[in-house]
C-alpha positions in Angstrom: -35.0 -11.1 7.6 -33.8 -7.9 6.1 -31.2 -7.4 3.6 -29.6 -4.2 4.8 -26.8 -6.1 6.4 -25.9 -7.8 3.1 -25.7 -4.4 1.4 -23.5 -2.7 4.3 -21.7 -5.8 4.2 -20.8 -5.4 0.5 -20.0 -2.1 0.9 -17.4 -2.2 3.6 -16.2 -5.1 1.0 -16.1 -2.6 -1.6 -14.4 0.1 0.2 -12.5 -1.5 2.7 -10.3 -4.3 0.8 -9.0 -1.5 -1.8 -8.4 0.6 1.2 -6.2 -1.9 3.2 -4.5 -3.0 0.0 -3.5 0.8 -1.1 -2.3 1.1 2.3 -0.4 -2.1 2.1 1.0 -0.6 -1.5 2.0 2.9 0.2 3.8 0.7 3.0 5.7 -1.2 0.4 6.3 1.5 -2.1 8.3 3.4 0.7 10.5 0.5 2.1 11.7 -0.3 -1.2 12.6 3.5 -2.3 14.3 3.3 0.8 16.5 -0.2 0.0 16.8 1.5 -3.6 18.5 4.4 -1.8 20.7 2.0 0.0 22.3 0.5 -3.0 21.7 3.3 -5.9 25.0 3.8 -7.4 23.8 7.2 -8.9 23.6 8.6 -5.8 26.7 7.2 -3.9 29.0 8.1 -7.0 30.6 11.0 -4.8 30.6 9.0 -1.4 33.4 6.5 -2.2 
């Protein structure tokens, strides 16, 4: 048996995991910004 599947698997993990975590973080930041805009007093000061 050759060692190439283990090397390819290691590269998939090394590139895939940070990529997935980065995409998830981007979605969380976008959602947090939307929630902040809904409750931000400084932006809603002129509306009330």
